[in-house]
C-alpha positions in Angstrom: 106.4 35.7 -115.4 107.9 34.3 -112.7 111.1 35.8 -111.1 113.4 33.3 -109.7 116.1 33.9 -106.5 119.6 33.7 -107.2 121.0 30.2 -105.4 117.6 28.5 -105.8 116.8 25.7 -108.2 113.4 25.8 -110.2 110.9 23.7 -109.1 111.1 21.4 -112.4 114.8 21.0 -111.7 114.1 19.6 -108.4 111.3 17.5 -109.6 113.4 15.9 -112.5 115.7 14.2 -109.5 112.5 12.4 -107.9 111.5 9.0 -108.5 108.3 7.4 -108.0 108.2 3.8 -107.2 105.2 1.8 -107.2 105.1 -1.1 -104.2 103.4 -4.2 -104.7 100.9 -3.3 -102.0 99.7 0.0 -104.3 101.5 2.6 -102.5 104.2 4.7 -103.6 107.9 5.4 -102.5 109.5 8.6 -103.5 113.0 8.5 -104.1 115.9 10.3 -105.5 118.4 9.5 -108.2 121.9 9.5 -107.5 125.7 8.9 -108.9 124.4 5.2 -109.2 127.1 4.1 -106.7 126.8 4.1 -102.8 128.9 6.7 -101.1 132.3 5.2 -100.2 133.0 5.5 -96.2 135.5 7.5 -94.9 138.2 4.4 -94.1 137.7 3.2 -97.5 138.7 6.5 -99.3 141.6 7.3 -97.0 142.7 3.8 -97.8 143.0 4.6 -101.4 145.2 7.5 -100.7 148.3 7.6 -101.8 149.2 9.6 -98.7 150.2 13.4 -98.6 151.9 15.1 -101.2 155.3 16.1 -99.8 155.9 20.0 -99.5 158.1 21.4 -102.5 161.8 22.2 -101.3 162.7 25.6 -100.4 166.3 25.7 -101.2 168.5 24.5 -103.7 170.3 22.5 -101.2 166.9 20.6 -100.4 165.9 19.7 -103.8 169.5 18.4 -104.4 169.5 16.2 -101.8 165.8 14.9 -102.5 167.0 14.6 -106.1 170.1 12.4 -105.1 167.8 10.4 -102.7 165.1 9.3 -105.7 168.3 8.6 -107.9 169.9 6.2 -105.3 166.2 4.4 -104.7 166.1 3.8 -108.5 169.5 2.6 -108.9 169.1 0.3 -105.9 165.9 -1.2 -107.7 168.1 -1.6 -110.5 170.4 -3.3 -109.3 168.2 -5.7 -107.4 166.4 -6.3 -110.7 169.7 -7.1 -112.6 170.9 -9.4 -109.8 167.6 -11.4 -110.5 168.7 -11.7 -114.0 166.2 -9.2 -115.6 167.1 -8.8 -118.8 165.6 -5.1 -118.8 168.3 -4.0 -116.1 171.0 -5.8 -117.2 174.5 -4.7 -119.3 174.1 -5.4 -123.1 176.7 -8.2 -122.2 174.5 -10.3 -120.0 171.3 -9.9 -122.1 169.5 -12.7 -123.7 168.7 -16.1 -123.2 171.7 -17.4 -124.8 173.9 -15.6 -122.1 171.4 -17.0 -119.5 172.1 -20.6 -120.5 175.8 -19.7 -120.6 175.5 -18.6 -117.3 173.2 -21.6 -116.0 176.0 -24.1 -117.1 178.4 -22.6 -115.3 176.5 -22.3 -112.3 174.8 -25.6 -112.3 178.7 -27.2 -111.8 182.0 -27.2 -109.4 184.6 -25.2 -111.6 188.3 -25.4 -110.9 188.6 -21.9 -111.5 186.2 -20.7 -108.5 189.1 -21.6 -106.2 191.6 -19.5 -108.0 191.2 -16.6 -105.6 192.0 -18.8 -102.5 194.8 -21.1 -104.3 196.4 -17.5 -105.6 196.7 -16.1 -101.9 198.0 -19.2 -100.3 200.7 -19.1 -103.4 201.3 -15.7 -102.2 201.6 -16.6 -98.6 204.0 -19.0 -99.5 206.5 -16.7 -101.2 206.8 -15.0 -98.0 208.0 -17.9 -96.0 211.9 -17.9 -96.2 212.1 -21.5 -96.5 213.3 -22.8 -100.0 211.6 -26.1 -99.5 208.0 -24.5 -99.1 208.5 -21.9 -101.7 209.3 -24.9 -104.3 206.3 -26.5 -103.1 204.5 -23.5 -103.3 205.6 -23.1 -107.0 204.8 -26.7 -107.9 201.1 -26.4 -106.4 200.4 -23.0 -108.2 201.7 -24.8 -111.5 199.7 -27.9 -111.2 196.5 -25.8 -110.4 197.4 -23.9 -113.4 197.3 -26.9 -115.4 194.1 -27.9 -113.9 192.2 -24.9 -114.5 193.0 -25.3 -118.1 191.9 -28.9 -118.5 188.2 -27.9 -116.5 188.1 -24.5 -118.8 188.5 -26.8 -121.7 185.7 -29.2 -120.7 183.2 -26.4 -119.5 183.9 -24.8 -122.9 182.7 -28.0 -124.9 179.8 -28.4 -122.8 178.9 -24.6 -123.6 179.1 -25.5 -127.2 177.2 -28.4 -126.9 174.0 -26.9 -124.8 174.3 -23.4 -127.1 174.1 -25.6 -130.3 171.5 -27.7 -129.0 169.1 -25.1 -127.7 170.1 -22.2 -129.9 171.2 -23.9 -133.2 170.6 -20.6 -135.1 172.1 -18.0 -132.6 174.3 -15.7 -134.6 176.3 -14.9 -131.6 180.1 -16.1 -131.5 181.2 -19.4 -130.0 184.3 -18.1 -129.0 182.8 -14.9 -127.2 180.2 -17.0 -125.2 182.9 -19.7 -124.0 184.9 -17.0 -123.1 182.1 -15.6 -121.0 181.3 -18.7 -119.2 185.0 -19.6 -118.5 185.6 -15.8 -117.0 182.3 -16.4 -114.8 183.5 -19.7 -113.7 186.7 -18.1 -112.2 185.0 -16.2 -109.9 183.8 -17.2 -106.0 179.8 -18.2 -106.7 178.5 -15.9 -104.3 180.2 -13.2 -105.9 178.7 -13.7 -109.3 176.7 -11.2 -111.0 173.8 -11.8 -111.9 173.3 -14.2 -109.1 173.2 -18.0 -109.8 169.6 -18.8 -110.6 170.4 -22.3 -110.6 171.6 -24.8 -107.7 174.5 -27.1 -108.2 174.2 -30.3 -109.5 170.9 -29.0 -111.5 170.3 -30.3 -114.8 170.5 -27.6 -117.3 
């Protein structure tokens, strides 16, 4: 009966790891079996690391600050995705291919409503000029521009109806709601629209 010292492997175990290979010249080569793949280099192993894990917060104030930073980063990513028109990040009123089509129809044309804020600012300045002729002219410009917006919105509504009926004849969304969605977007300056326009001016939608 053989005694085995602690920490030493039996001879049979060591021998089982050895592999004898016969070469074409009749000689033998002894090798050992491993994991079946080369050991990665140090720089490769370090490149796969995601970086050191930050230490846990030591105070409640530090934990709250770290949580706020993570939430702010998440909101920033969500807003960027929504600005690109990603449905998963958009609010319910902007989701779906039908709403996207309406946005594209609005963004592909020049709308009179997009000049609303500029004209309204000029009219407001004209009211403060103490000259009756200028004030009368300002009222006339405002009234004429208001009529232009109504006419342009009517044409935009007809185009929205035609495009939605052509592309999505079986949609369950109300046409009046889609038209109002498009007209309200058309009254905003192009660079301020959200989600941001995905088609250039004059594009064929």
